[in-house]
C-alpha positions as CSV (number, residue, x, y, z in Angstrom):
1,M,-129.4,45.8,-1.3
2,V,-127.1,43.6,0.3
3,E,-124.4,41.9,-1.8
4,R,-122.3,39.4,-1.0
5,V,-118.8,39.4,-2.0
6,A,-116.5,36.6,-1.4
7,G,-113.4,37.9,0.6
8,P,-110.4,36.1,1.5
9,G,-111.9,34.9,4.9
10,G,-115.5,33.7,3.3
11,P,-118.7,35.8,1.6
12,T,-119.1,39.2,3.3
13,E,-122.3,41.3,3.2
14,S,-122.0,45.0,1.5
15,P,-124.6,47.3,1.2
16,T,-125.1,48.4,-2.6
17,A,-127.4,51.4,-3.6
18,Q,-130.9,51.0,-4.9
19,P,-131.5,52.1,-8.4
20,A,-134.0,55.6,-8.1
21,S,-136.8,53.9,-10.0
22,S,-138.1,50.7,-9.6
23,A,-140.1,50.6,-12.9
24,E,-139.7,47.9,-15.2
25,E,-137.8,47.9,-18.3
26,P,-139.9,47.6,-21.1
27,G,-140.6,44.5,-22.5
28,S,-140.0,43.1,-18.8
29,T,-142.2,40.3,-17.6
30,G,-142.7,41.5,-14.8
31,R,-141.0,39.1,-13.1
32,A,-138.3,40.1,-10.7
33,P,-134.3,39.4,-11.9
34,A,-133.1,36.1,-11.3
35,P,-129.9,36.6,-8.8
36,V,-127.1,37.3,-10.0
37,P,-124.0,35.2,-9.2
38,E,-121.5,36.5,-7.5
39,L,-118.4,37.3,-9.8
40,V,-114.9,37.9,-8.8
41,V,-112.2,39.3,-11.0
42,R,-109.1,38.4,-10.1
43,G,-105.9,39.9,-11.4
44,P,-103.3,37.1,-13.0
45,D,-101.0,38.0,-10.6
46,S,-103.2,38.8,-7.8
47,R,-105.4,36.5,-5.5
48,Q,-107.5,39.7,-4.1
49,A,-111.1,41.1,-6.4
50,D,-110.7,44.5,-8.3
51,P,-113.6,46.0,-6.6
52,A,-114.6,48.4,-9.5
53,A,-114.6,45.7,-12.5
54,S,-116.8,43.5,-10.2
55,S,-119.2,46.5,-9.5
56,L,-119.0,47.1,-13.1
57,L,-119.9,43.6,-14.2
58,L,-123.0,43.8,-11.3
59,R,-124.4,46.5,-13.1
60,L,-124.4,45.1,-16.7
61,L,-125.6,42.2,-15.8
62,A,-129.2,44.2,-13.9
63,R,-130.1,45.7,-17.0
64,H,-129.0,43.4,-19.5
65,P,-128.9,40.0,-18.2
66,I,-128.9,38.1,-21.4
67,A,-126.7,40.2,-23.2
68,S,-124.8,40.4,-20.2
69,L,-124.4,36.8,-19.8
70,S,-123.3,36.2,-23.1
71,G,-120.6,38.7,-22.8
72,L,-119.8,37.1,-19.5
73,L,-119.4,34.1,-21.0
74,L,-117.2,35.6,-23.6
75,V,-115.5,37.4,-21.4
76,L,-115.0,33.7,-19.3
77,G,-114.0,32.6,-22.7
78,L,-111.4,35.0,-23.5
79,V,-109.9,35.0,-19.6
80,T,-109.9,31.3,-19.9
81,G,-108.0,31.5,-23.2
82,C,-105.7,33.7,-22.1
83,T,-105.2,31.5,-18.9
84,V,-104.6,28.4,-20.9
85,M,-101.9,30.9,-23.0
86,V,-100.4,32.1,-20.1
87,L,-100.1,28.6,-18.7
88,L,-98.9,27.2,-22.1
89,A,-96.5,30.0,-22.5
90,E,-95.4,29.3,-18.9
91,R,-95.1,25.7,-19.7
92,S,-93.0,26.2,-22.5
93,D,-91.0,28.4,-21.0
94,L,-90.2,25.7,-18.3
95,A,-89.6,23.5,-20.9
96,W,-87.0,26.0,-22.6
97,R,-85.5,26.6,-19.6
98,R,-85.2,22.9,-18.9
99,E,-83.7,22.4,-22.1
100,V,-81.7,25.4,-21.4
101,S,-80.5,24.1,-18.2
102,A,-80.0,20.6,-19.9
103,E,-77.6,22.0,-22.9
104,R,-76.2,23.9,-20.3
105,A,-75.2,21.2,-18.4
106,R,-74.0,19.2,-21.3
107,E,-72.1,21.7,-22.6
108,Q,-70.6,21.7,-18.6
109,R,-70.0,18.2,-19.0
110,R,-68.6,18.1,-22.2
111,G,-66.3,21.0,-20.9
112,A,-64.9,19.4,-18.1
113,R,-64.2,16.3,-20.4
114,L,-62.5,18.6,-22.8
115,M,-60.9,19.9,-19.9
116,R,-59.8,16.5,-18.8
117,S,-58.6,15.6,-22.2
118,Y,-56.7,18.7,-22.0
119,E,-55.2,18.1,-18.9
120,E,-54.2,14.6,-19.5
121,R,-52.7,15.7,-22.7
122,I,-50.4,18.4,-20.6
123,Q,-49.7,15.9,-18.0
124,V,-48.5,13.4,-21.0
125,L,-46.1,16.7,-22.8
126,T,-45.3,17.1,-19.2
127,N,-44.0,13.5,-18.8
128,A,-42.8,13.4,-22.3
129,L,-40.7,16.5,-21.2
130,S,-39.6,15.1,-18.0
131,A,-38.4,12.0,-19.7
132,L,-36.6,14.3,-22.3
133,D,-34.7,15.6,-19.6
134,R,-33.8,12.6,-17.6
135,R,-32.4,11.2,-21.3
136,S,-30.4,14.3,-21.7
137,V,-29.0,13.4,-18.5
138,R,-28.4,10.3,-18.6
139,R,-26.9,11.2,-22.1
140,A,-24.7,13.6,-19.9
141,D,-23.8,10.4,-17.6
142,V,-23.4,8.0,-21.0
143,E,-21.1,10.0,-22.9
144,A,-19.1,10.8,-20.0
145,Q,-18.7,7.2,-19.1
146,V,-18.0,6.3,-22.3
147,V,-15.2,8.8,-23.0
148,E,-14.2,7.4,-19.1
149,V,-14.2,4.2,-20.3
150,R,-12.6,5.0,-24.0
151,G,-9.5,6.4,-22.4
152,E,-9.5,3.2,-19.9
153,V,-9.8,0.9,-23.2
154,D,-7.1,2.9,-25.0
155,K,-4.8,2.9,-21.6
156,A,-5.4,-0.7,-21.4
157,V,-4.9,-1.3,-25.4
158,R,-1.7,0.5,-25.3
159,G,-0.5,-1.7,-21.9
160,Q,-1.3,-5.0,-23.8
161,V,0.4,-3.8,-27.0
162,D,3.4,-2.6,-25.3
163,K,3.4,-5.9,-23.7
164,A,2.9,-8.0,-26.1
165,M,5.6,-5.6,-28.1
166,A,8.0,-6.6,-25.4
167,A,6.9,-10.0,-24.9
168,F,7.8,-9.8,-28.6
169,E,11.0,-8.2,-29.0
170,T,11.9,-10.7,-25.9
171,S,10.7,-13.4,-27.7
172,V,13.1,-12.3,-30.5
173,R,15.7,-11.5,-28.7
174,T,16.0,-14.8,-27.0
175,R,15.2,-16.7,-30.1
176,L,18.0,-14.9,-31.9
177,H,20.5,-15.4,-29.1
178,S,19.4,-18.8,-29.3
179,D,20.1,-19.2,-32.8
180,L,23.5,-17.3,-32.3
181,T,24.5,-19.4,-29.3
182,R,24.0,-22.6,-31.5
183,Y,25.7,-20.9,-34.5
184,I,28.7,-20.3,-32.4
185,E,28.3,-23.3,-31.1
186,H,28.1,-25.3,-33.8
187,S,31.1,-22.8,-35.5
188,I,33.6,-23.6,-32.3
189,E,32.7,-27.5,-32.5
190,H,33.7,-28.2,-36.1
191,N,36.4,-25.8,-36.6
192,P,39.6,-27.2,-35.6
193,D,41.4,-23.6,-35.2
194,L,38.9,-22.8,-32.3
195,A,39.0,-25.8,-30.0
196,E,41.2,-23.6,-27.4
197,A,38.3,-21.1,-27.5
198,R,36.2,-23.9,-27.3
199,A,37.9,-25.7,-24.2
200,T,37.9,-22.0,-22.6
201,V,34.4,-21.3,-22.9
202,K,33.6,-24.9,-21.3
203,R,35.7,-24.3,-18.4
204,F,34.2,-20.9,-17.8
205,N,30.5,-22.8,-17.8
206,R,31.9,-25.3,-15.3
207,I,33.3,-22.4,-13.3
208,D,30.0,-20.6,-13.1
209,T,28.5,-23.6,-12.3
210,A,30.9,-24.3,-9.4
211,V,30.8,-20.9,-7.8
212,E,26.6,-21.5,-7.7
213,T,27.0,-24.7,-5.7
214,I,29.5,-23.0,-3.7
215,L,27.4,-20.5,-2.9
216,E,24.3,-22.7,-2.3
217,R,25.8,-25.0,0.0
218,Y,28.4,-23.5,1.8
219,T,27.6,-20.0,2.7
220,E,25.8,-20.9,5.9
221,S,29.3,-22.6,7.1
222,I,31.5,-19.1,6.8
223,C,31.2,-17.2,10.3
224,I,32.3,-13.2,11.1
225,I,34.5,-13.4,13.8
226,Q,34.2,-10.5,16.5
227,G,36.9,-10.1,19.2
228,A,37.7,-7.5,21.6
229,Y,40.5,-7.3,23.9
230,G,42.5,-5.4,26.6
231,F,45.4,-5.5,28.6
232,A,45.6,-6.6,32.4
233,R,48.1,-7.7,35.2
234,E,47.3,-10.5,37.2
235,E,47.3,-8.6,41.2
236,Q,46.7,-10.9,44.1
237,G,44.3,-13.9,42.0
238,E,42.5,-10.8,40.1
239,W,43.1,-9.3,36.6
240,R,43.1,-5.5,36.5
241,F,42.4,-4.2,33.3
242,L,43.7,-0.9,32.2
243,R,41.5,1.9,32.5
244,E,40.8,5.4,30.5
245,V,41.2,8.3,33.2
246,S,37.8,9.7,33.1
247,H,37.9,13.6,32.4
248,E,36.8,15.1,35.4
249,L,39.9,13.3,36.9
250,L,42.5,14.8,33.7
251,E,41.0,18.0,34.7
252,K,41.6,18.0,38.1
253,L,45.5,16.6,37.5
254,G,45.6,19.1,35.0
255,H,46.2,16.7,31.8
256,V,47.0,18.5,29.0
257,G,46.8,17.0,25.6
258,D,45.1,14.9,23.2
259,R,45.9,11.2,24.4
260,V,44.2,9.8,27.6
261,P,46.0,7.9,30.0
262,L,45.7,4.7,30.6
263,T,45.9,3.1,34.1
264,L,45.2,0.1,36.6
265,E,43.8,2.8,38.8
266,G,41.7,4.9,36.0
267,D,38.1,5.2,36.9
268,G,36.7,5.5,33.3
269,P,35.9,2.4,30.6
270,V,38.2,-0.4,30.3
271,F,40.1,0.3,27.3
272,R,39.4,-2.2,24.8
273,I,40.6,-3.3,21.1
274,D,37.6,-4.3,18.8
275,Y,38.1,-6.1,15.3
276,T,36.7,-8.5,13.0
277,G,37.5,-11.2,10.8
278,T,36.0,-14.1,8.9
279,G,36.4,-18.1,10.0
280,F,34.6,-21.5,8.4
281,M,33.4,-24.6,10.4
282,A,36.1,-27.2,9.2
283,D,35.1,-30.3,11.9
284,S,31.9,-31.2,12.9
285,S,32.8,-31.6,16.7
286,G,32.7,-27.7,16.3
287,L,36.0,-26.5,15.3
288,V,36.5,-23.1,13.4
289,L,39.5,-22.6,11.2
290,T,40.8,-19.2,11.0
291,N,44.1,-17.2,11.1
292,R,46.4,-17.1,14.2
293,H,46.2,-13.5,13.8
294,I,42.2,-13.8,14.1
295,A,42.5,-16.1,17.3
296,E,45.2,-14.3,19.2
297,P,44.7,-10.7,17.6
298,W,48.0,-9.2,19.5
299,W,50.1,-11.7,17.6
300,K,52.5,-9.8,15.8
301,N,50.9,-6.5,16.3
302,D,52.9,-3.5,16.9
303,D,50.2,-1.6,18.4
304,A,50.4,-4.4,21.2
305,A,53.7,-4.7,21.7
306,P,54.4,-1.6,23.9
307,F,51.6,-2.9,26.2
308,L,53.4,-6.7,25.8
309,A,56.8,-5.0,26.6
310,D,55.2,-3.4,29.8
311,G,54.5,-6.8,31.3
312,F,50.6,-6.6,30.8
313,E,49.0,-9.6,29.0
314,P,46.3,-9.7,26.6
315,R,43.0,-10.8,27.5
316,F,39.7,-11.3,25.9
317,I,36.6,-9.8,27.0
318,V,34.7,-10.9,24.0
319,L,35.2,-13.7,21.3
320,R,32.5,-14.4,19.3
321,A,31.0,-15.8,15.9
322,Y,28.1,-15.2,13.8
323,F,26.9,-17.3,11.1
324,P,24.3,-16.8,8.5
325,G,21.0,-17.9,9.2
326,R,21.4,-18.1,13.0
327,K,20.3,-15.0,15.1
328,L,22.5,-15.7,18.0
329,A,26.2,-16.0,18.4
330,V,28.5,-18.6,19.1
331,N,31.1,-18.1,21.7
332,F,34.6,-19.6,21.7
333,D,36.3,-21.7,24.7
334,T,39.8,-19.7,24.5
335,S,41.3,-22.1,26.1
336,K,41.3,-24.6,23.6
337,T,42.5,-22.5,20.7
338,I,45.1,-24.1,19.0
339,T,47.6,-22.0,16.8
340,S,50.4,-22.8,14.4
341,D,53.9,-21.4,15.0
342,R,54.9,-21.9,11.0
343,V,52.0,-20.0,9.3
344,D,49.1,-17.7,10.4
345,M,46.5,-20.4,10.8
346,A,44.4,-21.6,14.1
347,V,41.7,-23.2,15.4
348,L,39.0,-22.2,17.5
349,N,36.7,-24.4,19.5
350,C,32.9,-23.5,19.8
351,K,31.1,-23.5,23.6
352,E,27.7,-24.1,22.0
353,R,27.6,-27.0,19.5
354,D,23.7,-27.5,18.7
355,D,22.6,-26.6,15.1
356,L,25.9,-25.8,14.1
357,P,26.4,-25.5,10.2
358,G,28.2,-28.5,8.7
359,P,32.0,-28.1,7.8
360,L,33.6,-27.1,4.8
361,P,35.0,-29.9,2.0
362,L,39.0,-29.6,2.1
363,A,41.3,-30.1,-0.7
364,A,44.0,-32.5,-0.6
365,A,47.5,-31.5,-0.2
366,G,48.7,-30.8,-3.8
367,D,45.5,-29.2,-5.6
368,L,47.4,-26.0,-6.0
369,R,48.4,-24.9,-9.7
370,V,49.0,-21.6,-10.9
371,G,45.9,-20.6,-13.5
372,R,43.2,-22.4,-11.8
373,P,40.5,-20.4,-11.0
374,V,39.5,-19.5,-7.1
375,L,36.4,-18.3,-5.1
376,L,37.5,-16.5,-2.2
377,L,34.5,-15.7,0.8
378,G,34.6,-13.5,3.6
379,Y,33.6,-10.5,5.3
380,P,35.7,-8.1,4.1
381,S,35.6,-4.3,5.7
382,G,33.8,-6.4,8.4
383,L,31.3,-4.3,10.1
384,R,31.5,-1.6,7.6
385,A,30.3,-3.8,4.5
386,L,27.3,-5.4,6.3
387,L,25.7,-1.8,7.6
388,A,26.4,-0.8,4.0
389,K,24.0,-3.6,2.5
390,A,21.8,-3.3,5.8
391,G,20.7,0.6,4.6
392,E,20.4,3.4,6.4
393,E,17.1,2.9,8.2
394,F,18.9,-0.2,9.9
395,I,22.1,2.4,10.3
396,D,19.6,5.1,12.1
397,A,17.9,2.8,14.2
398,N,21.0,0.9,15.9
399,T,24.0,2.9,15.9
400,T,22.5,5.5,18.1
401,S,25.4,6.7,20.2
402,E,23.4,4.9,23.1
403,K,24.0,1.9,21.0
404,N,27.4,2.4,19.1
405,D,28.4,-1.5,20.4
406,P,29.9,-3.4,18.1
407,V,29.0,-6.1,19.8
408,K,24.8,-4.9,19.8
409,I,25.1,-4.2,15.9
410,L,26.4,-7.4,15.3
411,D,23.2,-8.9,17.1
412,A,21.1,-6.6,15.5
413,L,22.0,-7.8,12.2
414,A,22.2,-11.4,12.9
415,R,18.5,-11.2,14.4
416,A,17.8,-9.1,11.0
417,D,19.2,-12.0,9.1
418,M,21.9,-9.8,7.2
419,V,25.4,-11.7,7.6
420,R,26.2,-13.2,4.5
421,P,30.1,-13.5,3.1
422,L,30.9,-11.6,0.3
423,P,32.2,-13.8,-2.7
424,T,35.2,-12.8,-5.1
425,E,36.7,-14.6,-7.8
426,G,40.3,-14.6,-9.0
427,R,42.9,-16.7,-10.4
428,I,46.1,-18.7,-8.4
429,G,49.5,-16.7,-9.6
430,D,52.1,-18.4,-7.6
431,V,52.4,-21.2,-5.4
432,L,54.9,-20.7,-2.3
433,E,56.0,-23.3,0.3
434,T,53.7,-21.3,3.0
435,K,52.1,-19.0,0.6
436,V,49.1,-19.2,-2.3
437,L,49.0,-15.7,-4.1
438,Y,45.7,-14.9,-6.5
439,D,44.0,-12.3,-7.7
440,A,40.9,-12.1,-6.0
441,P,40.4,-8.6,-4.3
442,T,39.7,-8.9,-0.7
443,A,40.0,-6.1,2.0
444,V,40.6,-5.9,5.7
445,G,37.9,-8.3,7.5
446,A,38.3,-11.3,4.9
447,S,41.1,-13.0,6.8
448,G,40.6,-16.1,7.3
449,G,37.9,-16.8,4.9
450,P,38.2,-20.1,3.1
451,V,39.5,-20.1,-0.8
452,F,37.5,-22.8,-3.1
453,N,38.6,-24.0,-6.0
454,R,36.4,-24.6,-9.2
455,E,35.4,-28.5,-7.8
456,G,34.1,-26.4,-4.5
457,R,36.7,-27.9,-2.0
458,V,38.7,-25.2,0.0
459,V,42.5,-25.0,-0.9
460,A,43.7,-22.2,1.2
461,V,43.2,-19.7,4.2
462,N,43.4,-16.5,3.2
463,F,45.5,-14.1,5.5
464,G,46.5,-11.3,3.9
465,I,46.6,-8.6,1.4
466,L,49.5,-6.5,-0.6
467,N,49.4,-2.9,0.6
468,G,49.7,-0.8,-2.8
469,F,48.5,-3.8,-5.2
470,Q,45.0,-4.7,-4.6
471,S,44.7,-7.7,-6.5
472,A,47.6,-9.4,-5.2
473,N,46.3,-11.4,-1.7
474,F,47.9,-14.1,0.3
475,G,47.0,-17.6,1.5
476,V,47.8,-20.4,4.0
477,P,47.8,-23.7,1.9
478,I,45.0,-26.2,3.2
479,R,47.7,-28.8,4.3
480,Y,48.5,-26.8,7.3
481,A,45.4,-27.4,8.9
482,S,45.2,-31.4,9.2
483,E,47.8,-31.0,12.0
484,L,46.0,-28.2,13.9
485,L,42.6,-30.0,13.4
486,E,43.7,-33.3,14.8
487,R,45.6,-31.2,18.0
488,A,42.2,-29.6,18.7
489,K,40.0,-32.7,18.7
490,L,42.7,-34.2,21.2
491,K,42.4,-31.0,23.6
């Protein structure tokens, strides 16, 4: 007998053993048994038929068809139930897995949310810490600035307090001085015993006012006179000056001694005598009033007498004046000089008459009284006093060995506007015919300076000092100037 077994590729035939006896079973109807449908038993996890199980089922069906069919149905029911249960279990397992997966996803999302929340909180805390750090730094800066500002405020407050106290002290002193002055003036004004003191105070007040007026109005009309002269002899219409003999020639001649010989044939520099004096503008036509020993420095000069005795004539190398506020010197025309034979007074005539200061007012002939206050203006000590006022920096820049020339030094002082007369005050001690004695202190160099009275008029021309007694100086009465000025205008 051939049995068809369904295989993977379709039904196949396989030989089967025939039963040993073909006798019918008792109770059989004698009909051939119905053909047994093909039964393939598969494992739950296998797609291949189990041959042993299939053979066993076929034998059972052949022997007991009804019972076998019932058992087969039972088995099929059991298999179906098992299959259903397996399917249900798999479905339940799948649902459980899906639920577990969903729960895991939910937990992951919840964890991610918690992580983000934690990260956000950590960021907030980090920002808060950074802000605290910055605030601490700012606080330190602010505290330092507060300390600095507090120090500045304290300093400013102390400065303001000091200024306020100084202003208060000044105000109190001024008020006290004013009150005391009013009290003293009231006492003097109403006390007959103090009438003389009252007159003295008023007189001194007038003197102070007069001094200020004189200095303000007339300073620019008072000049410093610079002169330099030598000794010469005229030969064949030409003036030949005495000159120093050079050191080289002295060595060749074997000269011994400190004094340098002077000769007309000398090969050294011209022998010259430099000096300074004072003068003032006396007339608007360019006439300057001064002393005769300034206009003619060899007059009654013991140092010049030997040269004059040897037949040499004094000749000016330079003679000029510097007025305050004027940067250029004014030269004098020595051919028009007018001198007095009786007193030490002379008139010099300016060559340049442009931009000259105005003349000083001259007092009347009899305006000289003992005890009257006077003000003397001049250039005592000449260049030395002017350089002392100019300062060390100016001296270092203008008195080097190359520039150590009085002419150049005075030019520099004029350019720097440092030419100013010095005032001294005193009183008339005595009035003589040709002299006025006063105690206004002065020195060499102030000769030719004007002597003012308290009304601001020139009463004398200073010409000398008394050696050994500094407070005794002499002046020529101004009345001798009228004749000289008239002669100078005519020349």
